[in-house]
C-alpha positions in Angstrom: 0.0 0.0 0.5 0.9 3.1 -0.9 2.8 5.9 2.0 0.0 8.1 3.4 0.6 11.9 4.0 0.7 12.4 7.5 -0.5 16.0 8.2 2.2 18.5 10.3 1.4 18.5 13.9 2.9 21.5 15.9 3.7 21.7 19.7 4.0 24.6 21.9 7.8 24.8 23.1 8.7 22.0 19.9 12.3 21.4 18.6 13.5 22.4 15.5 14.7 18.5 15.2 11.1 17.8 16.1 9.3 20.2 13.6 11.3 18.4 11.1 10.7 15.2 11.9 7.1 16.0 11.4 8.0 18.0 7.9 9.5 14.4 7.5 6.2 12.8 8.3 4.3 14.2 5.7 7.2 13.7 3.3 6.2 16.0 0.4 6.9 19.7 -0.9 9.7 21.3 0.2 8.6 19.9 3.3 9.4 16.6 2.6 13.1 17.3 1.0 14.1 19.5 4.5 13.5 16.0 6.1 15.2 14.0 3.3 18.1 17.1 3.3 18.7 15.8 7.6 18.5 12.9 6.9 21.2 12.2 4.0 23.3 14.9 5.9 23.4 12.8 9.4 23.9 9.8 7.1 26.9 11.6 5.4 27.9 12.3 9.0 27.8 8.6 10.6 29.5 7.3 7.8 32.3 9.8 7.9 32.1 11.7 4.2 34.2 13.9 3.1 31.7 16.8 2.8 32.9 19.3 0.2 29.8 22.7 0.8 29.4 25.0 -2.0 28.1 28.7 -0.8 27.2 30.7 -3.5 24.8 34.1 -3.3 25.4 36.5 -0.7 24.8 33.7 2.6 27.0 36.7 5.4 25.4 39.4 4.5 22.8 37.7 4.3 22.7 36.5 8.4 24.7 33.1 7.8 27.9 33.9 9.1 27.6 32.5 12.7 25.8 29.5 10.9 29.0 28.9 8.8 31.0 29.2 11.5 29.4 26.9 13.7 29.4 24.0 10.8 32.7 24.3 10.7 33.8 24.2 14.5 31.0 21.6 14.7 32.9 19.4 11.9 29.8 19.4 9.7 32.0 20.0 7.0 35.8 19.6 5.9 36.3 21.5 2.1 34.1 25.0 1.4 34.3 26.4 -1.8 33.1 29.9 -2.0 32.8 33.6 -3.5 34.8 36.3 -2.9 32.0 38.4 -1.8 31.4 36.0 1.2 34.7 35.9 2.6 34.7 40.2 2.2 31.4 40.7 4.2 33.1 37.7 6.3 36.3 39.7 6.8 34.5 43.3 7.0 32.6 42.1 10.6 36.1 40.5 11.4 37.3 44.2 10.9 34.5 45.6 13.2 32.8 46.4 10.2 28.9 45.3 9.9 25.7 45.0 7.8 22.8 47.5 8.5 19.5 46.0 7.3 17.2 48.4 4.6 14.8 48.3 2.5 14.2 47.1 -0.9 12.2 48.9 -2.3 14.1 52.2 -2.4 15.6 55.0 -4.3 19.3 53.7 -4.9 20.2 56.8 -6.7 19.1 58.2 -3.3 21.4 55.5 -1.5 24.3 55.9 -3.8 24.4 59.9 -2.7 24.4 58.8 0.6 27.3 56.8 0.3 25.1 53.6 1.0 25.6 50.2 -1.3 22.8 47.4 -1.6 22.2 44.1 -1.3 18.9 43.7 -1.5 17.3 45.3 1.7 21.0 45.2 3.5 22.9 48.0 3.0 26.8 48.5 3.3 27.9 52.6 4.2 30.8 53.0 2.4 32.9 54.1 4.9 32.9 50.1 5.9 34.4 49.2 2.4 37.4 52.0 3.6 37.8 50.2 6.9 38.4 46.8 5.0 40.9 48.4 2.7 42.5 49.9 6.3 42.9 46.1 7.2 42.9 44.7 3.8 46.2 45.9 2.9 48.9 45.5 5.8 47.1 41.8 6.1 48.4 41.2 2.2 51.6 42.5 3.5 51.9 40.3 6.4 50.6 37.1 5.1 52.6 37.2 1.5 55.9 38.0 3.0 58.1 35.7 0.7 56.1 36.2 -2.7 55.8 32.7 -3.2 52.7 31.4 -5.7 49.4 30.2 -3.6 46.2 29.0 -3.8 43.3 31.0 -2.2 43.1 28.5 0.0 46.1 29.0 1.2 46.1 32.5 1.4 42.7 32.4 3.3 44.0 29.9 5.6 46.6 32.6 6.3 44.5 35.1 6.5 42.6 33.8 8.9 45.0 32.2 11.2 45.7 36.9 11.9 41.8 37.2 12.6 40.2 37.3 16.3 37.0 37.0 15.3 36.0 33.7 17.1 32.7 34.3 14.7 35.1 34.8 11.6 34.2 31.7 9.0 37.3 32.1 8.1 39.0 31.9 11.2 37.0 29.1 11.8 38.5 27.0 9.0 41.8 28.5 9.8 41.5 27.1 13.1 39.8 23.5 12.4 42.4 23.0 9.0 39.1 23.2 6.9 40.0 24.2 3.5 38.6 27.6 1.9 38.6 27.9 -1.7 37.9 30.4 -3.3 38.4 30.2 -7.0 37.1 33.5 -8.7 38.4 35.7 -6.0 38.8 38.3 -8.9 35.2 38.7 -8.9 35.1 40.8 -5.6 35.9 43.5 -3.4 38.5 41.5 -1.9 39.6 40.4 -5.3 39.9 44.3 -5.9 41.8 45.1 -3.1 44.3 42.2 -4.5 44.8 43.8 -7.3 45.7 47.4 -5.6 47.7 45.5 -3.5 50.0 44.1 -6.6 50.6 47.5 -8.2 53.3 48.0 -5.3 53.9 44.6 -4.4 54.9 40.8 -5.1 51.2 38.4 -4.5 51.1 35.7 -6.7 47.1 33.8 -6.0 47.9 30.8 -8.3 44.0 29.6 -9.4 45.5 27.0 -11.1 47.1 25.0 -7.5 43.3 25.7 -6.5 42.7 23.3 -8.8 45.2 20.8 -8.0 44.7 21.0 -4.3 41.2 20.5 -5.0 41.2 17.6 -7.3 43.4 15.9 -4.6 41.0 16.6 -1.6 38.7 14.6 -4.2 40.9 11.5 -4.9 41.6 11.1 -1.3 37.9 12.3 -0.4 36.2 9.4 1.8 32.5 8.6 0.8 32.4 11.8 -0.5 29.2 13.7 -0.4 28.4 17.5 -1.5 26.4 20.3 0.3 25.7 23.0 -2.2 24.5 26.4 -0.9 23.2 28.1 -4.1 25.0 27.3 -7.2 28.0 29.3 -9.5 31.2 28.7 -9.3 31.3 26.8 -5.8 28.7 24.6 -7.0 31.1 23.5 -10.4 34.2 24.0 -8.8 33.0 20.9 -6.0 31.5 18.8 -9.0 34.3 18.9 -11.5 37.3 17.9 -9.3 35.4 14.6 -9.4 36.2 14.5 -13.4 39.5 14.2 -13.1 39.4 10.8 -10.2 37.7 7.7 -9.8 35.3 8.6 -7.1 31.8 10.3 -7.9 29.9 11.9 -4.7 27.6 9.2 -2.6 25.9 12.1 -1.5 24.2 15.4 -2.3 22.5 18.1 -0.8 21.3 21.5 -3.0 19.4 24.2 -1.7 18.9 26.5 -4.5 15.7 29.1 -5.9 16.9 28.6 -9.6 15.3 26.3 -12.5 17.0 24.2 -14.9 15.1 24.7 -18.1 18.0 27.6 -18.8 20.7 25.8 -18.9 22.3 27.4 -16.2 24.8 25.4 -13.7 22.8 26.6 -10.6 19.8 25.4 -11.6 20.9 22.4 -12.6 19.3 18.7 -11.6 21.3 16.5 -9.5 20.5 14.0 -11.2 21.5 15.7 -14.2 25.4 15.2 -12.7 25.0 11.6 -13.2 25.7 12.1 -16.6 28.8 13.7 -16.0 30.2 11.4 -13.7 30.3 13.7 -11.1 27.7 11.6 -8.7 27.4 7.7 -8.5 24.3 6.3 -10.2 23.0 5.5 -7.1 23.6 8.4 -4.8 21.2 9.3 -2.4 20.8 12.9 -3.8 17.9 15.7 -2.3 17.3 19.5 -4.1 15.0 21.6 -1.9 13.8 24.8 -3.6 13.5 27.6 -1.3 15.7 30.6 0.0 19.0 29.1 1.6 18.7 31.9 4.1 15.9 30.1 5.2 16.6 26.2 4.7 20.1 25.8 5.8 19.8 27.0 9.2 17.0 24.7 9.9 18.8 21.6 8.7 22.0 22.2 10.5 20.1 23.1 13.8 18.0 19.5 13.1 21.7 18.1 12.2 22.8 19.0 15.4 20.6 17.9 17.6 20.8 14.0 15.7 
């Protein structure tokens, strides 16, 4: 007999993991898929999987900075691939800056006159970027003294080891020996600052060394699993790492708002990755269509409780 949908029952003082369990009893729509994501994540941890996490989009300005830090500290991830923007905004707060709540429907030309940059309904005053420059330029000098060619992961490890902010995911990753790759580092304020520094100093960030280090991690991965928050470069960089190894991902969780029909990778289904050999034919997969800033904290909270 087919399984029936059991309707979600809410109770006072219900814990997040209990809510997810109820969502799993329903088993359908996004509720069922969130519960399945928690189940797969838990299975990865039990199997001792090497977990690769892709962090696209504006997750740090969107409030997930400490969630990422906690995921690192609680050993829910072994390798991170992210955007230069997420690193930039993490460092902004590590240097004493902040992100402000704003409005999505606003006069953007007026914001420009006031020296405010907008990320949907998050505001970043211009002086915050000036603060970032004041701190990152001397830090580049401190962490690149020998002038050697280094990967983005090595650069961020060195930067993280100099930070004092315990809420920084870059610092947490350096402390926990979790490599943080930023293969599109040039596509960010951090990249612009790196270029400015390179005009008068030696700075060699080798994107091909990123590939080498990532392929080595993939080759040595145990029961490899992927947790993909958004898409873009982080998702592709993680998936392509398996193309030069005899392995494929055995587990994959994807949270995205994008659709597959335009052919972009951010919306591509995890099933499509089977045709490339990026995931195994019998891989345990789930895609949750939704806002990462809502879905990921629920998943992490439920996994931690398990």
